[in-house]
C-alpha positions in Angstrom: 3.0 8.3 8.8 5.6 10.1 6.6 3.0 10.0 3.7 0.1 10.8 5.9 -1.7 7.5 4.9 -2.9 4.3 6.6 -0.7 1.4 5.6 -3.3 -0.3 3.4 -4.6 2.9 1.8 -3.3 2.2 -1.7 -5.2 -1.1 -1.5 -8.5 0.6 -0.4 -8.0 -0.2 3.2 -7.8 2.7 5.4 -7.7 6.4 4.8 -5.3 9.2 3.9 -5.3 12.6 5.3 -7.8 14.4 3.1 -5.3 17.4 3.1 -2.7 14.9 1.3 -3.3 14.5 -2.3 -1.7 11.6 -4.4 0.4 14.2 -6.0 1.9 15.0 -2.6 2.5 11.4 -1.8 4.6 11.1 -5.3 6.4 14.2 -4.4 7.5 12.8 -1.1 8.3 9.4 -2.8 10.8 11.5 -5.0 12.6 12.8 -2.1 13.3 9.2 -0.6 16.6 7.8 -0.8 17.3 4.4 -2.6 17.0 2.5 0.6 13.7 4.1 1.6 12.4 3.5 -1.7 13.3 -0.3 -1.5 11.8 -0.4 1.9 8.5 1.1 0.6 8.7 -1.4 -2.3 9.2 -4.4 0.1 6.2 -3.2 2.0 4.0 -2.9 -1.1 5.1 -6.2 -2.2 4.0 -7.8 1.1 0.5 -6.3 1.1 0.2 -7.3 -2.5 1.1 -11.0 -1.7 -1.3 -11.0 1.3 -4.2 -9.5 -0.9 -3.6 -12.0 -3.5 -3.5 -14.8 -0.9 -6.8 -13.6 0.7 -8.5 -13.3 -2.8 -7.5 -16.9 -3.6 -8.6 -18.4 -0.3 -12.1 -16.4 -0.7 -12.3 -17.8 -4.2 -11.7 -21.3 -2.9 -14.3 -20.9 -0.2 -17.1 -19.8 -2.8 -16.3 -22.9 -5.0 -16.8 -25.2 -2.0 
C-alpha cells in the first residue's frame, strides 16, 4: 500500500498504480528507516524463495 503496488508486482504478479513510477517507488524506499528496509528485504526474500520453489516444482513435473 505504501508503494502503491500489489505485493507480487516486482515479480510480474499484480499491478502497480499507473501513476506510480519505478523511480517514485525508489524514492519512497530512500525515505524508509533501516527497520523498514529490513522488513521489505525479508518480504522480497520470501517471495523469491517461493518463486524459486515453484519453478523447481514446475521443472520436475515437466521432466516426469
